[in-house]
C-alpha positions as CSV (number, residue, x, y, z in Angstrom):
1,X,-100.6,26.9,-83.6
2,X,-100.0,27.1,-79.8
3,X,-100.3,23.2,-79.8
4,X,-97.8,22.7,-82.4
5,X,-95.2,25.1,-80.7
6,X,-95.6,23.0,-77.5
7,X,-95.0,19.7,-79.2
8,X,-91.9,21.0,-80.8
9,X,-90.4,21.3,-77.3
10,X,-92.0,18.2,-75.7
11,X,-91.2,15.6,-78.4
12,X,-87.4,15.8,-78.1
13,X,-87.7,15.3,-74.4
14,X,-89.8,12.2,-74.7
15,X,-87.5,10.6,-77.3
16,X,-84.5,11.4,-75.0
17,X,-86.2,9.7,-71.9
18,X,-86.9,6.5,-74.1
19,X,-83.4,6.2,-75.3
20,X,-82.1,6.5,-71.7
21,X,-84.6,3.8,-70.6
22,X,-83.3,1.4,-73.4
23,X,-79.7,2.1,-72.3
24,X,-80.4,1.2,-68.6
25,X,-82.1,-2.2,-69.6
26,X,-79.0,-3.1,-71.7
27,X,-76.7,-2.2,-68.8
28,X,-78.6,-4.3,-66.3
29,X,-78.6,-7.3,-68.4
30,X,-74.9,-7.4,-69.0
31,X,-73.7,-6.3,-65.5
32,X,-76.6,-7.4,-63.0
33,X,-77.8,-10.9,-61.8
34,X,-81.2,-11.6,-60.2
35,X,-81.1,-11.2,-56.4
36,X,-82.6,-14.7,-56.0
37,X,-79.5,-16.4,-57.3
38,X,-77.5,-14.8,-54.5
39,X,-79.7,-15.9,-51.7
40,X,-79.3,-19.7,-51.4
41,X,-80.9,-21.6,-48.6
42,X,-78.6,-23.0,-45.9
43,X,-78.2,-26.6,-45.4
44,X,-80.4,-29.1,-47.4
45,X,-82.0,-28.2,-50.8
46,X,-85.5,-26.7,-50.6
47,X,-88.1,-26.7,-53.4
48,X,-89.1,-23.4,-54.8
49,X,-92.3,-23.5,-56.6
50,X,-91.6,-20.3,-58.4
51,X,-88.4,-21.6,-60.2
52,X,-88.8,-25.4,-60.1
53,X,-90.6,-25.7,-63.4
54,X,-87.9,-23.5,-65.1
55,X,-84.8,-25.0,-63.7
56,X,-85.6,-28.6,-63.1
57,X,-85.5,-31.1,-65.9
58,X,-86.9,-34.7,-66.2
59,X,-84.4,-37.5,-66.1
60,X,-85.1,-41.3,-66.2
61,X,-83.5,-43.0,-63.1
62,X,-82.3,-46.6,-63.9
63,X,-82.7,-48.7,-60.6
64,X,-80.3,-51.5,-60.3
65,X,-79.9,-51.7,-64.1
66,X,-83.7,-52.2,-64.7
67,X,-84.1,-50.1,-67.9
68,X,-87.6,-51.6,-68.6
69,X,-89.1,-49.7,-65.6
70,X,-87.3,-46.5,-65.3
71,X,-88.4,-44.0,-62.5
72,X,-89.4,-40.4,-63.4
73,X,-86.9,-38.3,-61.6
74,X,-86.0,-34.5,-61.8
75,X,-82.5,-33.0,-61.9
76,X,-81.4,-29.5,-60.9
77,X,-78.8,-27.6,-62.8
78,X,-76.4,-28.4,-60.0
79,X,-76.9,-32.0,-60.9
80,X,-78.8,-32.7,-57.8
81,X,-81.2,-35.5,-58.4
82,X,-84.7,-35.8,-56.8
83,X,-86.7,-39.1,-56.8
84,X,-90.4,-39.4,-56.1
85,X,-91.1,-40.2,-52.5
86,X,-93.8,-42.7,-53.5
87,X,-90.8,-44.8,-55.0
88,X,-88.5,-44.2,-51.9
89,X,-91.3,-45.3,-49.6
90,X,-91.8,-48.6,-51.5
91,X,-88.0,-49.1,-51.9
92,X,-87.1,-48.6,-48.4
93,X,-90.3,-49.5,-46.7
94,X,-90.6,-46.1,-44.9
95,X,-93.6,-43.6,-44.7
96,X,-94.4,-39.9,-44.9
97,X,-97.1,-37.5,-45.5
98,X,-97.6,-33.8,-45.7
99,X,-99.1,-32.4,-42.4
100,X,-100.0,-29.0,-41.0
101,X,-97.6,-27.8,-38.4
102,X,-100.0,-27.0,-35.3
103,X,-97.3,-25.3,-33.5
104,X,-96.5,-22.7,-36.2
105,X,-98.4,-19.4,-36.1
106,X,-99.5,-19.5,-39.8
107,X,-100.3,-23.3,-39.8
108,X,-97.5,-24.0,-42.2
109,X,-97.3,-27.3,-44.1
110,X,-94.4,-29.8,-43.6
111,X,-93.4,-33.1,-44.8
112,X,-93.4,-35.7,-42.0
113,X,-90.9,-38.5,-42.8
114,X,-91.0,-41.6,-40.5
115,X,-88.8,-44.7,-40.8
116,X,-91.3,-46.8,-39.3
117,X,-95.1,-46.8,-40.0
118,X,-95.6,-48.3,-36.5
119,X,-95.7,-46.1,-33.3
120,X,-93.8,-47.3,-30.2
121,X,-96.4,-47.1,-27.4
122,X,-94.6,-47.6,-24.1
123,X,-96.2,-50.0,-21.5
124,X,-97.5,-49.0,-18.3
125,X,-94.7,-49.9,-15.9
126,X,-94.2,-51.6,-13.5
127,X,-96.0,-54.5,-14.8
128,X,-98.5,-55.9,-12.3
129,X,-100.8,-59.0,-12.6
130,X,-103.9,-56.9,-11.8
131,X,-102.8,-53.7,-13.8
132,X,-102.9,-52.6,-17.3
133,X,-101.7,-55.4,-19.7
134,X,-98.7,-54.0,-21.5
135,X,-100.3,-51.2,-23.7
136,X,-103.6,-52.9,-24.3
137,X,-105.6,-50.0,-23.3
138,X,-104.8,-48.8,-26.9
139,X,-106.2,-51.9,-28.5
140,X,-109.6,-52.0,-30.2
141,X,-109.8,-55.8,-31.0
142,X,-113.3,-55.7,-32.2
143,X,-112.8,-53.3,-35.0
144,X,-110.0,-55.3,-36.6
145,X,-110.5,-56.5,-40.1
146,X,-109.8,-60.1,-39.0
147,X,-112.7,-60.0,-36.6
148,X,-115.9,-61.0,-38.5
149,X,-118.1,-59.7,-35.6
150,X,-118.8,-60.2,-32.0
151,X,-121.0,-63.2,-31.3
152,X,-124.4,-62.3,-29.9
153,X,-124.4,-66.0,-28.3
154,X,-121.0,-66.1,-26.8
155,X,-120.2,-62.4,-26.4
156,X,-116.7,-62.7,-27.8
157,X,-115.0,-62.1,-31.2
158,X,-115.6,-64.5,-34.2
159,X,-112.5,-64.6,-36.1
160,X,-112.1,-64.7,-40.1
161,X,-108.3,-65.3,-39.8
162,X,-107.5,-68.3,-41.6
163,X,-111.1,-69.2,-42.4
164,X,-113.7,-66.9,-43.8
165,X,-116.6,-68.9,-42.4
166,X,-115.6,-67.7,-38.9
167,X,-114.3,-69.4,-35.7
168,X,-113.7,-68.4,-32.2
169,X,-110.0,-67.9,-31.9
170,X,-108.8,-68.2,-28.4
171,X,-106.1,-65.5,-28.9
172,X,-108.4,-62.9,-30.0
173,X,-110.8,-63.7,-27.1
174,X,-108.0,-63.1,-24.6
175,X,-106.8,-60.0,-26.3
176,X,-110.5,-58.7,-26.4
177,X,-110.7,-59.3,-22.7
178,X,-107.4,-57.7,-21.8
179,X,-108.0,-54.7,-23.9
180,X,-111.3,-54.1,-22.2
181,X,-109.9,-54.7,-18.7
182,X,-107.0,-52.2,-19.4
183,X,-109.4,-49.7,-20.7
184,X,-111.6,-50.0,-17.7
185,X,-108.5,-48.8,-15.6
186,X,-107.3,-46.1,-17.9
187,X,-110.5,-44.5,-19.1
188,X,-113.1,-42.5,-17.3
189,X,-116.0,-44.2,-15.6
190,X,-118.9,-45.1,-18.1
191,X,-122.1,-43.0,-18.3
192,X,-125.3,-44.9,-17.9
193,X,-128.8,-44.1,-18.9
194,X,-131.7,-46.2,-17.9
195,X,-134.2,-46.7,-20.8
196,X,-136.6,-49.3,-19.3
197,X,-136.6,-50.6,-15.7
198,X,-139.5,-53.0,-14.9
199,X,-138.9,-52.8,-11.0
200,X,-141.6,-50.0,-11.7
201,X,-144.3,-49.7,-14.2
202,X,-143.5,-49.1,-17.9
203,X,-144.7,-45.8,-19.7
204,X,-144.4,-46.9,-23.4
205,X,-147.4,-47.7,-25.6
206,X,-148.4,-51.2,-26.6
207,X,-150.0,-51.6,-30.1
208,X,-153.3,-53.4,-30.5
209,X,-152.8,-57.1,-31.1
210,X,-149.7,-57.1,-28.7
211,X,-149.5,-57.2,-24.9
212,X,-146.9,-56.4,-22.3
213,X,-147.1,-56.7,-18.4
214,X,-144.7,-56.7,-15.5
215,X,-144.2,-60.1,-13.8
216,X,-141.8,-61.3,-11.1
217,X,-139.4,-63.8,-12.7
218,X,-138.6,-66.6,-10.2
219,X,-135.3,-67.5,-11.8
220,X,-133.8,-64.1,-11.6
221,X,-135.8,-62.9,-8.6
222,X,-136.7,-59.5,-10.1
223,X,-139.5,-57.8,-12.1
224,X,-139.2,-58.3,-15.9
225,X,-141.4,-57.5,-18.9
226,X,-143.4,-60.3,-20.2
227,X,-144.4,-59.6,-23.8
228,X,-146.2,-60.9,-27.0
229,X,-146.0,-59.2,-30.3
230,X,-145.9,-60.5,-33.9
231,X,-142.8,-62.8,-34.4
232,X,-141.7,-61.4,-37.8
233,X,-139.5,-58.6,-37.3
234,X,-140.5,-57.1,-40.7
235,X,-143.9,-56.5,-39.0
236,X,-144.5,-53.7,-36.4
237,X,-143.7,-55.0,-32.8
238,X,-143.8,-53.1,-29.4
239,X,-141.8,-50.0,-29.6
240,X,-139.7,-48.7,-26.8
241,X,-138.4,-45.1,-27.5
242,X,-134.9,-44.2,-26.7
243,X,-133.5,-40.8,-25.3
244,X,-131.2,-38.8,-27.7
245,X,-127.9,-39.5,-26.0
246,X,-125.7,-40.9,-28.5
247,X,-124.3,-43.7,-26.4
248,X,-123.3,-46.6,-28.4
249,X,-123.7,-49.4,-25.9
250,X,-127.0,-51.2,-25.1
251,X,-127.1,-53.6,-22.2
252,X,-130.2,-55.9,-21.6
253,X,-131.2,-59.4,-20.8
254,X,-133.8,-61.3,-23.0
255,X,-135.4,-64.8,-23.1
256,X,-137.8,-66.0,-25.7
257,X,-140.4,-68.8,-25.2
258,X,-139.9,-70.0,-28.7
259,X,-139.0,-67.6,-31.5
260,X,-138.6,-63.9,-31.3
261,X,-136.3,-60.9,-31.9
262,X,-135.3,-57.6,-30.5
263,X,-134.6,-54.9,-33.1
264,X,-133.0,-51.4,-32.8
265,X,-133.9,-48.7,-35.2
266,X,-130.7,-46.6,-36.0
267,X,-130.5,-43.3,-37.8
268,X,-127.1,-42.1,-39.3
269,X,-126.7,-38.6,-40.6
270,X,-123.9,-38.4,-43.1
271,X,-124.2,-36.7,-46.4
272,X,-127.9,-37.8,-46.2
273,X,-130.0,-39.4,-43.4
274,X,-130.0,-43.2,-43.5
275,X,-132.0,-45.6,-41.2
276,X,-130.9,-49.1,-40.4
277,X,-132.2,-51.9,-38.3
278,X,-130.0,-53.9,-36.0
279,X,-131.8,-57.1,-35.1
280,X,-131.0,-59.9,-32.5
281,X,-133.1,-62.8,-33.4
282,X,-133.3,-66.6,-32.4
283,X,-131.3,-68.6,-34.8
284,X,-128.1,-70.1,-35.4
285,X,-126.6,-67.8,-38.0
286,X,-123.8,-65.7,-36.4
287,X,-124.5,-62.7,-38.7
288,X,-126.3,-61.9,-41.9
289,X,-127.7,-59.0,-43.8
290,X,-130.9,-57.9,-45.7
291,X,-130.3,-54.7,-47.2
292,X,-130.3,-52.2,-44.4
293,X,-131.0,-54.9,-41.9
294,X,-128.2,-56.6,-39.9
295,X,-129.2,-59.8,-38.1
296,X,-127.2,-61.5,-35.2
297,X,-128.3,-64.9,-34.2
298,X,-129.1,-65.5,-30.5
299,X,-129.0,-69.3,-30.8
300,X,-132.0,-71.3,-29.3
301,X,-133.2,-68.4,-27.1
302,X,-134.7,-70.7,-24.4
303,X,-132.4,-69.5,-21.7
304,X,-131.7,-66.0,-20.5
305,X,-129.1,-64.2,-22.6
306,X,-127.5,-61.2,-21.1
307,X,-126.4,-59.1,-23.9
308,X,-123.7,-56.1,-24.1
309,X,-123.6,-54.7,-27.6
310,X,-121.7,-51.9,-29.3
311,X,-124.4,-51.1,-31.8
312,X,-121.9,-49.0,-33.8
313,X,-119.5,-52.0,-34.2
314,X,-122.4,-54.4,-34.8
315,X,-123.7,-52.2,-37.6
316,X,-120.3,-51.6,-39.3
317,X,-119.5,-55.3,-39.2
318,X,-122.8,-56.0,-40.9
319,X,-122.8,-53.4,-43.5
320,X,-119.1,-54.3,-44.5
321,X,-120.4,-58.0,-44.9
322,X,-123.3,-56.7,-47.1
323,X,-121.1,-54.7,-49.3
324,X,-118.4,-57.3,-49.4
325,X,-120.9,-59.5,-51.1
326,X,-121.7,-56.6,-53.3
327,X,-118.1,-56.4,-54.5
328,X,-117.6,-52.8,-52.8
329,X,-114.0,-52.7,-52.1
330,X,-113.9,-49.8,-49.5
331,X,-114.7,-50.5,-45.9
332,X,-117.8,-48.7,-44.7
333,X,-117.1,-46.3,-41.7
334,X,-119.0,-43.3,-40.4
335,X,-118.9,-40.8,-37.6
336,X,-120.2,-42.5,-34.4
337,X,-121.3,-39.3,-33.1
338,X,-123.7,-38.9,-36.1
339,X,-125.6,-42.2,-35.1
340,X,-128.6,-42.4,-33.0
341,X,-130.8,-45.2,-31.7
342,X,-134.3,-44.2,-32.3
343,X,-136.2,-47.1,-30.6
344,X,-136.1,-50.7,-29.7
345,X,-138.8,-53.1,-30.9
346,X,-139.9,-56.4,-29.4
347,X,-141.1,-59.4,-31.5
348,X,-142.4,-62.8,-30.5
349,X,-143.2,-64.0,-26.8
350,X,-140.6,-63.6,-24.3
351,X,-139.3,-61.8,-21.2
352,X,-137.1,-58.6,-21.2
353,X,-134.9,-57.6,-18.2
354,X,-134.3,-53.8,-18.5
355,X,-132.7,-51.8,-21.2
356,X,-129.7,-49.5,-20.4
357,X,-127.6,-47.3,-22.6
358,X,-123.9,-46.8,-21.8
359,X,-121.0,-44.7,-23.1
360,X,-118.7,-47.8,-22.6
361,X,-119.0,-51.3,-21.1
362,X,-115.4,-52.4,-20.6
363,X,-116.1,-54.4,-17.3
364,X,-118.9,-56.2,-18.7
365,X,-117.0,-57.2,-21.9
366,X,-113.9,-58.2,-20.0
367,X,-116.1,-60.6,-18.0
368,X,-117.7,-62.0,-21.0
369,X,-114.2,-63.0,-22.3
370,X,-113.0,-64.5,-18.9
371,X,-116.4,-66.5,-18.7
372,X,-115.9,-67.8,-22.2
373,X,-112.3,-69.0,-21.4
374,X,-113.6,-70.8,-18.3
375,X,-116.5,-72.4,-20.3
376,X,-114.4,-73.4,-23.3
377,X,-111.3,-74.9,-21.6
378,X,-110.9,-78.5,-22.5
379,X,-109.8,-81.5,-20.2
380,X,-106.0,-81.1,-20.8
381,X,-106.3,-77.4,-19.8
382,X,-106.1,-75.8,-23.4
383,X,-108.1,-73.8,-25.8
384,X,-107.6,-75.6,-29.1
385,X,-107.6,-73.9,-32.4
386,X,-110.1,-75.4,-34.7
387,X,-108.8,-74.3,-38.1
388,X,-105.8,-75.2,-40.2
389,X,-102.7,-72.8,-40.0
390,X,-100.0,-72.7,-42.6
391,X,-96.6,-71.4,-41.5
392,X,-94.2,-71.3,-44.4
393,X,-94.1,-74.8,-45.8
394,X,-95.5,-76.4,-42.7
395,X,-99.3,-77.0,-41.9
396,X,-100.8,-77.4,-38.5
397,X,-103.9,-79.6,-38.7
398,X,-106.7,-78.7,-36.2
399,X,-107.0,-79.0,-33.4
400,X,-103.9,-77.5,-32.2
401,X,-102.7,-75.5,-29.1
402,X,-100.8,-72.2,-28.9
403,X,-98.6,-71.0,-26.2
404,X,-99.6,-67.5,-26.9
405,X,-103.3,-68.4,-26.5
406,X,-102.4,-70.2,-23.1
407,X,-100.3,-67.3,-21.9
408,X,-102.9,-64.5,-22.7
409,X,-105.8,-66.6,-21.5
410,X,-103.9,-67.0,-18.1
411,X,-103.3,-63.2,-17.9
412,X,-106.9,-62.6,-18.5
413,X,-108.1,-65.3,-16.0
414,X,-105.8,-64.0,-13.3
415,X,-107.0,-60.6,-13.6
416,X,-110.5,-61.9,-13.6
417,X,-109.8,-63.8,-10.2
418,X,-108.3,-60.7,-8.5
419,X,-111.3,-58.5,-9.7
420,X,-114.2,-60.7,-9.3
421,X,-112.8,-62.9,-6.4
422,X,-114.1,-66.2,-7.9
423,X,-111.9,-69.1,-7.6
424,X,-113.1,-70.7,-11.0
425,X,-110.9,-68.2,-12.8
426,X,-107.8,-69.1,-10.7
427,X,-108.5,-72.8,-11.3
428,X,-108.6,-72.6,-15.1
429,X,-105.3,-70.4,-15.1
430,X,-103.6,-73.1,-13.1
431,X,-105.0,-75.9,-15.2
432,X,-103.6,-74.1,-18.3
433,X,-100.1,-74.8,-17.0
434,X,-100.3,-78.5,-18.1
435,X,-99.6,-78.1,-21.7
436,X,-96.4,-76.3,-20.9
437,X,-94.8,-79.6,-19.9
438,X,-96.0,-81.4,-23.0
439,X,-93.9,-81.4,-26.2
440,X,-95.4,-79.9,-29.4
441,X,-94.7,-83.2,-31.0
442,X,-97.1,-84.9,-28.5
443,X,-99.7,-82.4,-28.9
444,X,-98.4,-79.8,-26.4
445,X,-96.7,-76.5,-26.9
446,X,-93.1,-77.1,-25.7
447,X,-90.1,-77.3,-28.1
448,X,-86.4,-77.4,-27.4
449,X,-83.7,-75.2,-29.5
450,X,-80.3,-77.0,-30.2
451,X,-81.3,-79.7,-27.6
452,X,-80.7,-77.0,-24.9
453,X,-83.2,-74.1,-24.7
454,X,-86.8,-74.7,-23.9
455,X,-89.3,-72.7,-26.0
456,X,-93.0,-72.3,-25.9
457,X,-94.5,-72.5,-29.2
458,X,-97.1,-70.0,-30.5
459,X,-97.4,-72.4,-33.5
460,X,-96.4,-76.0,-32.5
461,X,-95.0,-76.9,-35.9
462,X,-92.6,-79.8,-36.7
463,X,-89.8,-78.6,-36.9
464,X,-90.4,-75.8,-34.5
465,X,-90.7,-72.3,-35.5
466,X,-89.7,-70.4,-32.3
467,X,-92.0,-67.3,-32.8
468,X,-90.7,-64.6,-30.4
469,X,-93.9,-62.4,-29.5
470,X,-96.0,-65.5,-28.8
471,X,-93.2,-66.8,-26.6
472,X,-93.0,-63.7,-24.5
473,X,-96.7,-63.5,-24.2
474,X,-96.6,-67.1,-22.8
475,X,-93.9,-65.9,-20.2
476,X,-96.2,-63.1,-19.0
477,X,-99.1,-65.5,-18.5
478,X,-96.7,-67.8,-16.3
479,X,-95.5,-64.7,-14.4
480,X,-99.2,-63.7,-13.6
481,X,-100.0,-67.2,-12.3
482,X,-96.8,-67.3,-10.3
483,X,-97.5,-64.1,-8.6
484,X,-101.1,-65.2,-7.6
485,X,-101.1,-69.0,-7.2
486,X,-99.7,-70.6,-4.0
487,X,-98.0,-73.8,-3.0
488,X,-97.1,-76.3,-5.7
489,X,-99.0,-74.2,-8.4
490,X,-96.8,-71.1,-7.7
491,X,-93.7,-73.4,-7.7
492,X,-94.6,-75.0,-11.1
493,X,-95.4,-71.8,-12.9
494,X,-92.3,-70.2,-11.4
495,X,-90.0,-72.9,-12.7
496,X,-91.5,-72.8,-16.3
497,X,-91.1,-68.9,-16.1
498,X,-87.5,-69.1,-15.1
499,X,-86.6,-71.7,-17.7
500,X,-88.3,-69.5,-20.4
501,X,-86.3,-66.4,-19.2
502,X,-82.9,-68.2,-19.6
503,X,-84.1,-69.3,-23.1
504,X,-85.0,-65.7,-24.0
505,X,-81.8,-64.2,-23.0
506,X,-79.7,-66.8,-24.8
507,X,-81.6,-66.6,-28.1
508,X,-82.5,-63.0,-28.3
509,X,-79.3,-62.2,-30.6
510,X,-80.7,-64.6,-33.0
511,X,-83.8,-62.2,-33.7
512,X,-81.5,-59.2,-34.3
513,X,-81.0,-58.2,-38.0
514,X,-79.0,-55.2,-37.4
515,X,-81.8,-52.9,-38.6
516,X,-84.9,-54.7,-37.2
517,X,-85.9,-58.1,-35.8
518,X,-87.3,-61.2,-37.1
519,X,-90.6,-62.8,-36.3
520,X,-89.4,-66.4,-35.8
521,X,-86.5,-68.7,-36.5
522,X,-87.8,-70.4,-39.5
523,X,-84.5,-69.6,-41.3
524,X,-82.8,-72.0,-38.8
525,X,-85.4,-74.7,-38.6
526,X,-87.4,-74.8,-41.9
527,X,-84.3,-73.7,-44.0
528,X,-86.0,-70.8,-45.7
529,X,-85.2,-66.9,-45.9
530,X,-85.5,-65.0,-42.6
531,X,-89.1,-63.9,-41.8
532,X,-88.7,-60.3,-41.0
533,X,-90.9,-58.8,-38.5
534,X,-93.2,-56.0,-39.8
535,X,-92.9,-52.8,-37.9
536,X,-96.0,-53.3,-35.7
537,X,-94.6,-56.7,-34.6
538,X,-91.2,-55.1,-34.1
539,X,-92.7,-52.4,-32.0
540,X,-94.5,-55.3,-30.0
541,X,-91.2,-56.9,-29.4
542,X,-89.8,-53.8,-27.9
543,X,-92.8,-53.3,-25.6
544,X,-92.6,-56.9,-24.5
545,X,-88.9,-56.6,-23.6
546,X,-89.6,-53.4,-21.7
547,X,-92.1,-55.4,-19.7
548,X,-89.7,-58.3,-19.2
549,X,-87.1,-55.9,-17.8
550,X,-89.8,-54.6,-15.4
551,X,-90.6,-58.0,-13.9
552,X,-87.1,-59.6,-14.3
553,X,-84.5,-56.7,-14.6
554,X,-81.6,-57.7,-16.8
555,X,-79.2,-55.6,-19.0
556,X,-80.0,-58.0,-21.8
557,X,-83.6,-56.9,-22.0
558,X,-82.8,-53.3,-21.4
559,X,-80.2,-53.2,-24.2
560,X,-82.1,-55.0,-26.7
561,X,-85.2,-52.7,-26.2
562,X,-83.1,-49.6,-26.4
563,X,-81.3,-50.8,-29.7
564,X,-84.5,-52.2,-31.3
565,X,-86.3,-48.8,-30.5
566,X,-83.3,-46.9,-32.3
567,X,-83.9,-49.2,-35.4
568,X,-87.4,-47.7,-35.8
569,X,-85.8,-44.4,-36.2
570,X,-83.5,-45.5,-39.0
571,X,-80.4,-46.4,-36.9
572,X,-78.5,-49.6,-38.1
573,X,-75.7,-51.7,-36.8
574,X,-72.3,-50.6,-37.8
575,X,-70.5,-52.3,-40.8
576,X,-67.2,-54.0,-40.5
């Protein structure tokens, strides 16, 4: 009874409250707007994930009348249309990606839009003939896709450019040398760890059936290891354990009496632990693979071979060669810090001169490149390219010479002369001048634009192609010789340099597109469309002009460098 009495008073109260609640909702819907519609962002539109799906609608974008391939776009209620950035990037040749803002407190995400995919790396100025070459301390020639491997016989890159079978391309050799020379200046001194030194007795075990002893080598006039072990590297040899340092370079000298090999057992810890064998064996094959074995040929092995090897690069080049044959598309790469050399193993009969681990070997690799240039220069002072090159509709039949190869070789040789004080490098650099006075039609590298302006051809085509970056590299080589040579050699290189500078200043406007630069002048000479320079080549043009302005100050070089740098940020020449 008491419960019924209480409910008689409470029930009217609950009904009244419910009616008031419904009335307030009706009033809010008719008189109020959501707060979010009143707070619009200032400036550009921003994407709000909470409301985009509700307010944005799909709309096909018809690009230049192409109805067969519409682009899937989005439109806001205000008729603002949004296109996918993937389409914009392809259409305008730009780049962008979502990144984390390291300067923000909350590690916020932002979209980084760049007009150019290439970075403009400023050269080290003032330019000096014994200093860093342009910005080559940032170059890693040996890891390029177009470098098949580093030859164990020559110690220089083997190129797959224009020929998959491999050839030694003088430009790559010179760039290999210049990059290591420049890194030797810019980077800290390398760390070395002696693994085996036969000036004193060795402390590793020699298996039964093999032998090893220290002997004094009359040719090298020092103590070396005389060894004999099974020739076949698939059989156990004489093991030499390595310390766990993680250094990627091994430096050693080896000579075999007949056949033999030295192998390095590597362990890589990624998602799982994998072991590989890196083998340097007598034989003519530049590089070959057998599963997890990568084999580099040492040639006949009858002479001492002084090897400076980056085992990380050697392994990666071999694995990519193996998986390329297995139709695997992705390039093989792994973290170098996860690789360790477990031990070396000797096979066959021969001599071993020490074993050293190093964090880098820039000085040694630079010398390898310089020595190859001296050894491989022909009787006319050039380094012939031995493969066919097609440029547009024109083909260059081998052998042919390149002004870019001549110039960068001279820059390498002059640095070798100043560093090593050996006149053979200066003599080779001076001899390289001879081809500059010989026309490309007659087998040289010199051409003339409009019967007036002398040009040194990277590709000596007929008709000429007038490649810009190769010409400027040739000028830098001439400048390096001019500053070091004396007498008639200095005068001759100086005149060639001055003639080239006048041509460059006169013809630079022809390379300016108003939004970038062209690679060459084939649209003048070969009657085809302009060959627009990729952003990385455009960036090289800018760096080269900055260097030219350092050694030959002129407003033309400074103005073009500045304007072309702005093109990389999206600026364009004015319309009429």
